[in-house]
N, C-alpha and C positions, 0 to 999 in steps of 0.2 A: 504493500500500500504506500509506504513512504517513498519507495524507489520510483513508482509510476507517477504519483502526484497528478494523475488525471491527464497526462500529456497525450496528444494525438501525434501519430507519425505523419510526416509530410505526405499528402496524397499524391498519387501519380498524376501527371499532366492530363487534363481533360482533352479527349479527342472530339471536339464539338465546335460548332460555330453558332453564333446568334442568328436567329431568323431575321431576315430583312424586315425593318419596321418594328421590331420588338423594342419599344422604347423603355428606358429606365434600367436596362440590364447593366449598364456600365457602373451604376452605383450600387448594385447588389453585392452583398457580402456573404461568403460561405463560412459557416462556423466550423472551420477545421481546427479551431483554437487551441491554445495551450491553457494550462491552469495556473493561476497565480493566487496569492494570498488576498483574501477579501478584507473589507473594513468592518466586518461584524465583530461581535464580542467573542466569537469562537473562531478557531482556525477553519476556514472553509475555502472551497475552490470555486473560482468563477471562470466560466468558459468564455474566452475572448472570441468575438466574431469580427476580428480585425483584419482578416486577410481578404483583400478585394479580389473578386472573380474577374478573370480576364478571358474574354472570348477569343477563340482561335479561328482565323480564316483559313481557307484552303481545304484541301482534301487529303486524308491520310493516304500515303503511298502503299499500294498493295504489293509490297515486295514478296511477302510470303503469306500464305493462307493456311492457318492451322486447321487440322481436321477435328474441330471441336463439335461435340454433340451434346444436347441437353441430357440431364439425368432424370429419367422418369421413373415413377413407381412401377412395380411389377404386380402381378395378380395376387401375390402372397404378402401384401403390405401388413406390417405389424406396428405396434407401439403407439397407436392413436387412442384417444379417449372419445367417449360418446356422450353427448348431451341428448337426453331423451325428453322431448316435449310431448307430454301425454294428452294435451288438448288438441282438438281439431285445428288444423293450420289452413286458413283461407287463402286462396290464390287469386291474383288479379284478374285472370280471365273468367273467373266465376266458380271454378271448382274448388275442392278442398281435399286435404289429406287427413285421415283420421288421427294421425300422430306424425311426429317429425323426429328424425334422428339427425344430428349434426356431428360428424367426425371432426376432431380437431387435435392439434398438437401445439405445444407451447415451448418457448425458450426464454431463459432469463427468469426474473422474479418480479412479481407484482408488488409494488411498494405499499407502504401503509396508507397512503392517500388514494391509492388505486388510480393514479393519474399518469402512469408511465407506460400504458398499454398501446401497442401498435397492432392494428389489424392488417395482416398481409393477405391480400385478395388475389387469387390465382386464376390462371387461364382455364380454357375449356376442359382440357384433358388432364390437368394436374390434380394431384392428391394433396392432402394436408401435410405430407412429408416434405417440407421445404428445406430441412436441414437435419443432419444426423444428431442423435441424442442417445442417452443411455438405453431407452426402450427400443430404439432402432438405429444401430450404428451405420446403416447404409447411407450413402450420400443422398442429399435431397436436391430438389430442382433449383433451389437458390442457395446452395451450400456456400458459395463464395461471398455471400452478402450478409450472413447471419453469424454472430458470435462476438466475443470480446474484442472491442476496438474496430469491428467491421462496420459496414453500412448501417445495419440494424444492430446497434451495439448492445449486447446483452449485459454489459456492465451497467447500463442505464435503463434499458427498455425491457418490457415484458412483451414478447412477440407471440401473436396468435395467428394460426393459419387453419382454415377449415377446408374440408372437401365440400364442393358446391352442392346445393340442392340439385338433384337430377344426376349426380355423379354415381360412381360405382366403387368408391373406396371408403365405404362406411356410412356415408350420408344417405338419406332416403332418395331413391331413384327408381327407375323402371325395373331394375334387377332386385330391388328389395321385396320383402314379403308383405303383402297386404294383410294386416291383422284381421280384417273382416272375412277373408276367404281362406287364409292359410296358404295362398299361392302367390307367386311373384306377380307384380303388377303388369309387366309387359305392356300390351296395347291399351290397358285400362288406366295407365298412369296419366294423371291430368296435366294439361298444359300449364305452364307457368311463365313468368317474366323475370327479367334480370332483377327488377326491384323486389321480387319475392325471394330471390337468393340473398339479397342484402337484408331483407327482413328476418330471414332465418339466422343470419350472422348476428344480428342485434338481439335476437332472443338468447343466443349463447352469451353475449355480453351481459345481458340482464342476469342470467344464471350465475355468471362469474362475479357479479356485483360491481361491474365497471359502468359507471354512469357517463363518463366522458373519455374518449380516446385521445391520446397524444396525436395520433395520425392514422389515417387510412393510406395504405400504399398498395397500388395495384397495377398490373400490366395486362395488356390484351383484354380479355373478358374482365379480369380483375381491375383494369383501369376504368372500364365502364362502370363497374361496381363502386369504385372509389368516388367517382363523380356523383353517382346516384346517392351514395351515403352522405356525402358532404351537403348536397342540396336537400335531401329528404330529412336528415337528422342534423341540422346545422348546430344545434345546441350540444350535440354529443360528439362532434368531430372538431378538433382544434386545428388540424392541418390536413392536407391531402396531397398525394402524389399520384399522377396518372401517366402511364408510359404506354406508348403504342396502342392507343385506344381511340374512342370516338364518343361524341355526345349523341350521335344518331347514325344508325347503320346506313350505308349507302349501297346502291345496286351492285357495285362490283364485288363487295365482300359477300353480299347475299347470294350472288350467282355462284361464287366459289363454293359456298356451303351447300347450296342446292345440288351442285354436282356431287359433292360428298354424300349427301343423303340419297341421291339417286343411285349411286353405286351400291349402297347397302340395301335399299328398298327393292332394287331389281334383282337382288340375289334370291334365288328360289327358296333358300333356307331361312329367309327372314321371317316369313309367315306372319306378316303384319305386326311383328314385334313379340310374338309368342313362341319363341324358339328355345326357351330355357330347358325344356325337357327333351330336346332333340339336337340336331346338328347346328353348330354355330354358323352364321352367314359369314364365314371367314373370307371368302373371295371378295365380297362386297366391302368388308372392313379393310382388307389390304388395299384395295383400289382407293377407298376413301382416304386412307392415310397417305397414300402416294400423292393424291391431289392436294391434300393439306400441306404436305411437305413442300410442294412447289410454291405455295403461298407463304410459307414460313421463312424461306431463305431467299437469297437474291441471285440474279443472273451474274452480277459482278463476282460474287464469291465462287460460283460454279465455273465461271470462265477461268478463273485463276486456279481452281482446285482440280477441275476435270478437263476443261477444254473439250476437244473432240476425241479425247484419248480412249482407246479400247483397253479393256482389262486383260491382264495376263491369262491366257488360257481360252480367250474368246475364239469362237469358230473362225478359222482362217479361210475356209472355202465359203465365200459369200455368194455363190451362184444360185443357191437355193436356201430355203429356211429363213426363219425370222427370230431366231433365238437371241437372248440378251447379248449385246455386243459392246456397247459403250459403257464407260465407267459410270456415267450419270444414270443410265438405265439400271445397272446393278445396285447403285446406291439407293434409288427409289424403291426397288424391289425389296431390298433389305429393310428399309424403313417400314414398308407395309407388313412384311412378315413378322417383325418383332412386336407389332401391335396386337397380333392375334393372341387371345387368352390373357392379355394384359389390360384391355380396355373393352368396356361393353358397348357394342354398336348402338344400342338404344340410347345410352347416355349421350353419344354424339348427336343423335337425331333430335332428342328433346332439348338439349342445351343449345345446339346450334340454331334451332327454331326460336328460342328465347332471344338469342343474340340478334337474329334477323329483325325481330320486332322492337328492338331497343331504340328508344328515343327519350331525351330529356326535355322535349318540347312540352309546353303547357299553353293553354289559351291566353292570348294577350287581351288588351282592352277591347279589341274588336272581335274577339272570339276565334282568332286565327292561331294555328299552331306556331309557337315561337320558342326558340332556344333561349332567347333573353328572358322570357317569362319563366322558363323552367329552371334557369340557373341563377336567378336573381337572389336566391337565398344562400348561395355558395360564396360567402364572403371571407372564407378562411384563407390564410396563406397557402398558395397553390404552386406546385411544381408540375409543369407539363413537358413531357419529353417525346419527341418524334424522331423517326429514323428515315432518312432520305430514300433508302432502297426498300422500304416496306411495301410489299405488294398487297397484303391483306388489309392493312389500315394505312392508306396513303397519308403522307405527312401533312397534307393540307387539312386533314381531319383534326390533328392535334393543334395546328395553328388556329383552326376554327374554335376549339375549346378555349385557348388562351385569349383570343380576340373577343369572344363573347363574354368571358368573365370580366375582362377589362371594360367592355362596353356597358355592363350593368353596374359598374362602380367598384369592382374589386381592384384595389390598388396594390395588392401584394401577390402578383402573378409573375412567375418566372417561367420563361419558355426556352427550351434548348432543342436544337435540331442536330442530330448525330449523323455522321457520314459512315457509320459502321457498315461493313460489307456483309454482316450476318443478317441483314434485313429484319423481318419481324422478330426473329429469335434473338435479336441483340440483347433484349432484356434478360435472357437466360445466359448468354455467352460473353457479353462484353462488359464485365464488371469494372474494368479499368476506366471506361468512359462513363458508365452510369452510376457506379457506386459513390464516388466523391460528391457528385451533384446531389444525390438523394441524401447522403449523410449530412451534407451542409444544410440542406433545407430542413431536415428534422431537428438539427441541433442549434441552428441560429436563432437569435432572439428577433422579434418577440415570440413568445410561446415556444421557446427552445428548451435546451437541456441545462441551463444554468442552475436551476433549482434542484435538478436531479444530481448534478455533480456536488452541490452543497450537501445534499442528503447523504451521498456516498461518503463524503469527507467526515461529516458529523458521526455517521455510524462507525467509521473506521476509528475515529477519535475515541469514542466510548469503549469500543472493544479493546483498543490498545491500552487505554488507561486501566481498564479492568484487569487485563492480563498482567500489566506491569506492577499493579498494586501489591502483588504477592512477593515481590523481591525488594531488596534494599535500594535506597536512592543511588548509591554508588554503582551497584550492579546494573540498574536501569540505564544510567548515563553511559557506562562502558559498553553495554550491549547495543544501545542505540547508535553510539558513535561508530562501533565496528561494523554494524550493518550498513551504515551509510558509506563508510570508508572503503569497503570491499578490498581490503588488503593494502590500501594506501596509508600513508602516515598522517594525512590531513584530509579535512572535509571542507567543502565550499561553505562559507559562512551563511549564505542565504538558505541553503538546504538544511543546515544544522539548526538554524533559527526557526525555520518552518516546522521541523520535526519536534523541536523542544516545545513549541506552542501546542502541538497536538498532545504531547505527553503531559504537560503540566498545567495547561489552562483548565479551569474548574477545580484545581487543587490549591486554592489560595491565591492564584495569580490571574491577572487579566493579560490579554495580549500586549497591552501597553506596558505593563510591568516587565514582561520579558523583553520587549523591544528596548527598554531603558537599560536592562542588564547587559544585553549584547552591545548596545551603543557605548556603554561606559567601560566594559571589561573585555569585550571580544570584538573589537572594531576592525581587525585585520581581515583580508579577503579569504585566507585559508587558515583553518584552526586545527591545532594538534589535540591529541587526547589530553595531554597535560594542561593545555590552555583551557579546554572545556571543563575538566575536573576542577579547575580553579574557581568556578562559580557554584560548586557544590554547597559550600557553607551558606551562600546567599539563598539558594533554593531551600535548603533545610531550615534555615532561620525563619523563612516565610511561613513555615508550618506544614511542609509536605511530610507527613508522618507515614511510616511504613504500616500497612495494614496486615495484621497477622490473623488469619482465620482460626 
């Protein structure tokens, strides 16, 4: 605790550029900050949001293209918890579920005020397993973003991720058993909307006793959910982040998802969705996944990665036959095969249909559908990120979100446009570009992480004082000095002064008292152990008595 003092490591350079016309970005600050001593009566840490963000023009050179692929859950997912809502759950299109189950996983710890929670909202086919943990050590789909010091810093935040309503990884979906019949829902599963998925997530928050989120963070479908949550529950969401998403589905993405659904529904084994006791419509699922993969990545990446290359062992006699030949063909076929028995075709159908109908429009004063009317309640600090090479959610849709939020009066909107060659999957694969921007938004003031760092420091102080109280004053001073020195003969004065405040404040001393002792007796820049032990009598005289249990 003493060694870290809440410092952040310097983030990697952002590979992004500001969108033309995005006013106000030059003055934005990312809270990558360091910790320093505060002015309160106890030793505390204050996160500085003093590093100006600098946009970068130009395009990243595609010298090499890594063969990076997302980490998805498999059919034997373990380690998640279930929230069981036993009351009927009404759905926006008019139907209802007799009960609702929401699978979820968490990382970090919920603080005593329950104000450090981040709701991580995921894409169409993702599970709740965003990151490894003791219950499931397998890598999650956002493994690089979650953990101590990472984008979603578990030293500060309590991160929650759910499997979406309609999914197949523990939450209620078409493959779940209908308690009224004892059979899987299949074709009888009711239609729902994206806002219903969000409502299910907020029922989980109610169950966890979380009245207000520090932030919603979502990408793809999750980015649609984060916008919906911010506008629908403005009093319960302090900030939000939306990545590669939209405020209203457009015909291009609807067309792609229609093609995916057609592939599944035209498989003779689909049986209108009632295939659970028979053969899986795997041919349709494979083709649907291949179509989806085309929309998730970019032509720029594939040109660099595959080109027109043929894979080793491809049929050399091309006078007849139509077997797989090119590397890109084999890649797509592999993506389709690995989805079989790992994702339920019906979940793709029902969730994709909800995405198609998504819109944040609401009637304006003339009764006409309007995004401005629908987003006028989303006044929270917002980070909107788009990707230039995104085929599924074109970058103009993210620009539309940012422009609409500004148009309705939100003055705390930051918009970034990435040139990542991973296309739509950039949010899964390009942590170097996306991570620092999200981290900065979550931790910068206002509504940032300053109070959370102060809470961490206060807790560390109480624990350290409690542990140190069972030893003599001389032993405490020697142990603290040696821990800070790490084998050196001297310790930096500021570091030693900070640690001394943690150790001895609330034991007869104020911070001012200790500042005066250092000013009078230890004013050199580097302090030896003998120098430090020279203030022992002063500390003891003030009344720091050893506690003997």
